[in-house]
C-alpha positions in Angstrom: 1.4 7.4 -1.4 -1.0 4.8 0.0 -3.6 3.0 -1.9 -6.4 0.8 -0.5 -4.8 -2.2 -2.4 -1.3 -1.7 -1.0 0.2 -5.0 0.3 0.6 -4.7 4.0 4.3 -5.3 3.7 4.9 -2.9 0.8 7.4 0.0 1.1 6.8 2.4 4.0 7.5 5.4 1.7 5.6 4.6 -1.5 3.6 1.4 -1.1 5.3 -0.6 -3.8 5.9 -4.3 -3.0 9.6 -5.2 -2.2 9.8 -7.7 -5.1 9.3 -5.0 -7.7 10.5 -1.9 -5.9 14.2 -1.6 -6.9 14.9 2.1 -6.5 12.0 4.6 -6.6 11.6 8.3 -6.4 8.8 10.2 -4.7 8.6 13.9 -3.8 8.9 13.9 0.0 11.7 11.3 0.2 13.5 11.4 -3.1 15.4 8.3 -4.4 15.0 5.5 -2.0 15.3 1.7 -1.6 12.5 -0.4 -0.2 11.9 0.5 3.4 10.0 -1.6 5.9 6.6 -0.2 6.8 5.7 0.7 10.3 3.4 -1.4 12.4 0.8 1.3 12.1 1.1 1.3 8.3 0.7 -2.5 8.2 -2.4 -2.4 10.3 -4.0 0.4 8.3 -3.3 -1.4 5.0 -4.8 -4.6 6.4 -7.9 -2.7 7.5 -8.1 -0.9 4.1 -7.9 -4.2 2.2 -10.5 -5.8 4.3 -12.9 -2.9 3.9 -12.3 -2.9 0.1 -13.2 -6.7 0.0 -16.3 -6.3 2.1 -17.6 -3.2 0.5 -17.2 -3.6 -3.3 -17.6 -0.5 -5.4 -19.4 -2.2 -8.2 -23.0 -3.3 -7.8 -23.7 -6.7 -9.2 -27.5 -6.6 -8.8 -28.6 -3.9 -11.3 
């Protein structure tokens, strides 16, 4: 489960940050501890966050 606002270093399985992860359950993996994201996941999350910052969804000039 990946969201555009995931921290780049969040869990590789579910996208929850390490400091609040504890033990989580998701369908494809089951119960799991925090797992380091892959380099590809980190890069994709960084790109998603940058895109979200540069392309806001709300229009201020209406």
